[in-house]
Each structure stands twice: as C-alpha cells, then as structure tokens.
C-alpha positions in Angstrom: 101.5 121.8 131.8 101.3 124.4 128.8 100.2 123.4 125.5 102.4 126.0 123.7 105.5 123.8 124.5 103.7 120.9 122.8 103.3 123.2 119.7 107.1 123.9 119.8 107.8 120.0 120.0 105.3 119.2 117.4 106.9 121.9 114.9 110.3 120.2 115.7 108.8 116.5 115.2 107.8 117.5 111.5 111.4 118.0 110.6 112.2 114.4 110.9 109.4 113.2 108.5 110.3 111.3 106.2 113.9 110.3 107.3 112.6 108.7 110.8 110.4 106.1 109.0 109.5 103.4 109.9 109.9 105.2 113.5 107.5 108.0 114.4 108.2 111.6 114.1 109.1 113.0 117.7 109.9 116.3 118.8 110.8 117.3 122.5 111.5 120.4 124.3 113.1 121.4 127.5 111.5 124.2 129.7 112.9 126.4 132.6 110.8 128.9 134.7 108.0 128.9 131.9 110.4 129.2 128.9 111.4 127.0 126.2 115.6 126.7 126.3 116.1 123.8 124.0 114.3 121.9 121.5 115.0 119.1 118.9 113.6 116.1 117.3 114.4 112.4 116.0 116.1 113.1 112.7 116.8 109.8 111.1 116.1 106.1 111.5 118.5 104.4 113.8 119.7 107.5 115.1 119.2 109.1 118.4 115.7 110.0 119.6 114.3 113.3 120.1 114.7 113.1 124.1 118.3 112.3 123.5 119.0 115.0 121.1 117.4 117.5 123.2 119.4 116.6 126.4 122.4 116.8 124.3 121.7 119.9 123.0 121.1 121.3 126.5 124.5 120.0 127.7 126.4 121.8 124.8 124.6 125.2 125.5 124.7 124.9 129.4 127.7 122.6 130.2 127.7 121.6 133.9 124.3 122.9 134.5 122.0 120.2 136.4 118.6 119.4 134.6 116.7 118.8 138.0 114.7 121.9 137.6 113.8 121.4 134.0 110.5 120.3 132.4 110.5 117.8 129.3 107.7 118.2 127.0 107.8 115.4 124.2 105.2 114.5 121.4 105.3 110.8 121.9 105.7 108.3 125.0 109.6 107.7 125.5 110.8 104.2 124.5 111.7 101.8 127.3 113.5 99.0 125.4 116.9 98.3 123.8 116.7 98.5 119.8 118.9 100.5 117.5 119.4 103.0 120.3 119.5 102.8 124.1 116.0 103.4 125.8 115.1 106.8 126.2 113.6 106.0 129.8 117.1 105.3 130.9 118.6 108.4 129.8 115.6 110.6 131.2 115.9 108.8 134.5 119.8 109.6 134.6 119.4 113.2 133.7 117.7 114.4 136.9 114.6 115.6 135.3 111.8 115.3 137.5 108.9 116.3 135.3 107.9 115.0 131.9 104.9 115.9 129.7 103.7 113.5 127.1 101.3 114.2 124.2 100.8 110.8 122.6 101.0 107.3 123.8 103.2 104.7 121.9 101.1 102.5 119.4 104.1 100.1 119.7 103.1 97.5 122.5 107.0 96.9 122.8 107.4 100.7 123.8 103.9 101.4 125.6 105.3 101.0 128.8 107.6 104.0 128.9 105.3 106.3 131.0 104.8 103.5 133.5 108.7 103.1 133.8 109.2 106.6 134.5 106.3 107.0 137.1 107.4 103.8 138.8 110.9 105.4 139.2 109.4 108.8 140.8 109.0 111.1 138.0 105.8 113.4 137.7 104.3 112.0 134.4 101.2 113.7 132.6 99.6 113.3 129.4 98.1 116.1 127.0 94.4 116.2 127.2 92.9 114.5 124.0 90.3 117.3 123.2 92.9 119.8 122.5 93.7 121.1 119.1 97.3 120.4 119.4 96.8 116.8 120.6 94.6 116.4 117.3 97.6 117.7 115.0 100.1 115.5 116.7 97.6 112.2 116.1 97.4 113.3 112.7 101.1 113.4 112.3 101.3 109.9 113.9 98.7 108.2 111.8 101.0 105.9 109.6 102.6 104.8 112.5 99.7 104.0 114.5 98.0 102.1 111.6 101.3 100.3 110.9 101.4 98.9 114.5 97.6 98.4 114.9 97.0 96.9 111.6 100.3 95.9 109.8 99.2 97.9 106.9 100.7 101.0 105.4 98.8 104.4 105.5 97.3 105.5 102.0 96.7 108.7 100.8 94.8 109.0 97.5 95.6 112.2 95.4 94.3 113.5 92.3 94.2 116.7 90.4 90.8 117.3 88.5 88.1 119.4 86.9 84.9 120.5 88.6 83.4 117.5 86.6 85.9 114.9 87.8 88.3 114.7 84.8 91.8 113.7 85.2 92.8 114.2 81.5 91.2 115.0 78.1 90.3 112.2 75.7 93.7 112.1 74.1 95.0 111.7 77.8 96.5 115.4 78.0 96.7 116.6 81.7 99.6 119.1 82.0 98.1 121.2 83.6 94.8 120.9 84.9 95.6 122.6 88.2 98.3 125.5 88.7 101.9 125.6 90.0 100.9 126.7 93.7 98.4 123.9 93.8 100.9 121.3 92.3 103.6 122.6 94.7 101.4 121.9 97.8 100.8 118.4 96.5 104.6 117.8 96.4 105.1 119.0 99.7 102.5 116.5 101.0 104.2 113.8 99.0 107.3 114.4 100.7 106.0 113.4 103.9 105.2 109.8 102.4 107.5 106.8 102.2 106.6 105.9 98.7 104.7 107.3 95.7 102.8 105.0 93.6 101.3 105.5 89.9 99.9 103.3 87.3 101.6 102.3 83.9 99.5 104.9 82.0 100.9 107.9 84.0 104.3 106.4 83.9 104.2 106.3 80.0 102.0 109.3 79.2 102.8 111.9 81.8 106.5 110.5 81.9 106.9 112.1 85.4 110.1 112.5 87.3 108.0 112.2 90.8 111.2 113.9 92.8 111.3 113.8 96.4 112.8 116.8 98.4 114.7 114.6 100.7 117.7 113.2 98.4 119.2 110.9 101.3 115.9 109.2 102.2 114.9 105.8 101.4 111.7 107.0 99.7 110.6 104.8 96.7 108.8 105.3 93.5 106.4 102.6 92.8 104.7 101.8 89.3 102.0 99.2 89.4 101.4 97.7 85.9 100.3 94.5 84.3 103.5 94.3 81.8 106.6 95.9 81.3 106.3 97.2 77.8 107.4 100.5 77.8 110.4 102.9 76.5 113.7 102.7 78.2 113.6 106.5 77.9 111.2 107.3 80.3 112.6 109.6 83.3 111.8 107.5 86.3 114.2 104.8 84.8 117.0 107.1 85.7 116.1 106.7 89.5 117.7 104.7 92.0 114.3 104.3 93.9 112.1 102.5 91.3 109.9 99.8 92.1 107.6 97.7 89.8 105.0 95.5 91.0 103.9 93.9 87.7 101.7 91.1 86.6 102.8 87.4 85.9 102.7 88.0 82.0 105.6 90.3 82.2 108.4 89.3 80.0 111.3 87.6 81.9 113.9 89.4 79.9 112.4 92.9 80.9 112.3 91.5 84.4 116.0 90.8 84.5 117.0 93.8 82.6 115.4 96.4 84.9 116.6 94.4 87.8 120.1 94.4 86.4 119.9 98.3 86.1 119.1 98.4 90.1 115.3 98.5 89.9 113.5 96.3 92.1 110.8 94.2 90.4 108.1 92.3 92.2 106.1 89.9 90.1 102.8 88.8 91.1 101.6 84.9 91.0 98.4 86.3 88.8 98.0 88.7 86.2 97.6 91.7 88.3 98.6 92.3 92.2 95.7 92.0 94.5 95.3 94.7 96.9 96.0 92.0 99.7 99.2 90.9 97.9 100.4 94.5 97.3 99.9 95.8 100.8 101.6 92.5 102.0 104.7 93.4 99.9 104.6 97.1 101.1 104.8 96.0 104.6 107.5 93.5 104.2 109.5 96.5 102.4 108.7 98.6 105.6 106.8 101.1 103.5 104.7 102.9 106.0 102.9 105.4 103.9 102.1 105.5 100.3 100.9 108.5 98.0 98.8 107.3 95.1 98.7 109.6 92.4 96.9 107.6 89.8 95.7 107.7 87.2 92.3 106.4 86.9 92.9 102.9 86.6 95.1 102.7 89.9 92.4 105.1 91.7 89.9 102.8 90.7 91.9 99.7 91.8 92.5 101.3 95.3 88.9 102.7 95.6 87.2 99.4 94.6 89.5 97.6 97.1 88.7 100.2 99.8 85.0 99.3 99.2 85.8 95.7 100.1 88.0 96.7 103.0 87.8 100.1 104.6 91.6 100.0 105.8 92.9 100.4 102.2 92.5 104.0 101.7 92.9 106.5 104.7 93.1 110.0 103.3 91.6 111.8 100.1 93.6 114.7 98.5 91.9 116.3 95.8 92.9 119.4 94.1 90.1 121.2 91.9 90.6 123.4 88.8 87.5 125.7 88.7 86.4 124.6 85.1 84.6 121.7 83.3 86.0 119.5 80.9 82.8 117.8 79.7 83.4 115.0 76.7 82.5 111.5 77.2 86.0 110.1 76.3 87.7 112.4 78.6 89.4 110.5 81.8 87.4 110.5 84.8 89.3 110.3 88.4 88.5 106.6 89.0 87.8 103.6 86.8 86.6 100.2 88.1 83.3 98.7 89.5 82.6 101.6 92.0 79.3 101.6 93.8 76.0 101.0 92.5 73.9 101.6 95.6 74.6 105.0 97.4 73.9 103.3 100.7 77.3 101.6 100.2 79.1 104.8 99.7 81.9 105.5 102.3 81.9 109.0 103.7 84.7 111.1 105.0 85.1 111.3 108.5 86.3 115.0 108.3 87.6 117.2 105.8 88.9 120.7 105.4 88.9 122.9 102.2 92.0 125.0 101.3 92.0 127.7 98.7 95.0 128.6 96.4 95.3 131.5 93.6 92.8 129.9 91.6 92.3 126.2 92.5 91.1 124.6 95.7 91.8 121.3 97.7 89.6 119.0 99.6 91.8 117.4 102.3 89.8 114.6 104.0 90.1 111.4 105.9 88.1 108.0 105.7 90.2 106.7 108.8 91.5 108.3 112.0 93.3 106.0 114.3 93.0 106.7 117.8 95.3 106.9 120.5 95.5 104.0 123.0 
C-alpha cells in the first residue's frame, strides 16, 4: 500500500464537490505493477460511484484485459447496499480485483459494512493509517458527510472579511472592498465547495451581492435569513433560481406569496425569528449538508451565540484579514449578539492554519473535527 495513490484518488475526489451532495466526494485509482493506470471519481448525486467509474474507464482503455492483477485504492469504504445505484461491493467482487486499499470508513451505518463484505468474500482489504497526512486531508474533505450522519446537522463554515480591529464595514455600512481580489477569489473557491451560502437581510440589501456559484448545474442554494421581506424587487439575488428565504412570522403574506410565485422558496418561522434549532432542522430536511455563512454582523452573532450554547452549530472559521485598522465606534464589528462575558467560556479552535495573499491573510480554523469510526 502506497500513500501516493491515495493522494491521486483524493485529488480526483475533490472534482465531485458539490455535485455529489448529499453523497460524499470519493475518488478511486487502479494500480498495476506500482503504476496508476486509471483514476476517476463520483461525479454527481444519483450517478455511478467512483469505483464503478474507474472500472468502466479501465475496460474502455484496455478492453478484454483482466483486472485480477490490479489493486484498487479508494478514499471511502465501498457501499454494500442497493440505493440509487447498485452496491459497489458487488461490482468489485465480480471484477476479479483481489486487493483493495481504503482510506476512510463510511460514516453512514447502512454502508459501513462494505469492507467486511469484501473480506468475507476473500479479498485482501487494508485501511490507510490514520496518522498520515493524506488521511487527514481525506478526513477534512469528508467532514460535512460525517457530521450529517453522526449528528443529522449541516456543516457550518463561518466566513468574514475584516480589518485588523475586526471591522466588517464603515459606520455607513460600506464594505467594498476591505480585502483584495485574490483573497476574495479564494473565499469564492471555498464557497463553491458548499451546498449553500447564507447571508442576512442587511448584507442582502446593502451589499446587493450576486453570490454566484461556479457549478451552474448543481443544486446549491442562496439563503437569506431575515425578520421580514421589506426590500426592493431590484436586488440581484432575486434573479436567481436558487434563492431561499427563512423569514420571521411578521412577514407580509402578500410578499411571501409574491416571492413564492416568482419561484423562490420561502419558509416562515412560527416566531418573530428562526431559532438556530428550527433553522438547522429545516436545512437538514432540505438535504443541505454544508452552509457557508457570509454574514453580516447580525447573522455572525446569531450563529456564534447559538454555537456558545451548542458546539455543533459552527464547525469552521474562515477569516480574511486586511492589514489596516478602521477605528470608529460606529463602524460594524464582525459579530453582534450577546457573545461572552467570561473568558473561561470562550471556545477555542482545535487547529488552524494561516495563509498569505498578495496583501491580506487568512485564518482557516476548525472548532470541530469529526472522526473516522
């Protein structure tokens, strides 16, 4: 077993994000005589899995050639049950492959017997060691999937672009642009890996963002969390076919009907505002496995205060810093809300990295790291 082949499988797995959601991203490689000869990935939800794709690719490239002397490397334990596709274990067993190397166990209890099925049928099955760098990379890529099955909650990334003194915008709510283009492009790249992006009403109106996704054929959503629906009909996001509103119960019924008739999804709370619990349940019901929270300050505060009560409500922190101060008591800080009054209650990142751009830098950290089984 060689880790370099897991690296290849991992890079291919990332090509499936976010098209495969709520399935996990998976990559697979076929190896002969110490060389990778075919690699593929799971490409879209409901379509063939990585193991199927890589075997089919091999048969196209090498028609009539036996797979019996090939090794398979795969980033996630093969499924063993009938779903939208046939069990991958059946295909592997029928292919003639004798050796399979698996990076990560399946968090879905229904499919977590795949390795056992293969071993019971005579295959040599080995798992990647968990203390390797490539295992850590694969585990991070599977965090939304693992959390989804362990806790039935979406994975939450909280993102902001701020000054060194923690300001999102000037006193008159101007924020374009605090960070430079290369930092913003990096943020957009990470947003594209999520099932949904979420903003508040102030950001929706004042910034008038488009929140475009790179993957035009994906099912990714643009979510606005607000107390009412009092805003102009000329805002950019209202042209989107992916728009979802979570709104308080004081919203005008006529506005709810109008937005619904325009093709937007509108969910009305039983109270003045959605609670975190109600929002997360709705997101889970919508099969939204990961959300990218872009603010502004009120929304950041809502998520952070909820996180202080339940540590599962924010998982990843992504903060882009511009190297200057803003000052001014009236400028907008990164988060409103209650926050902490006692430093002993502060929740610390379990790990983080710093990345430099041409001028700005980014802190990318994790409050939660969900384990392999």
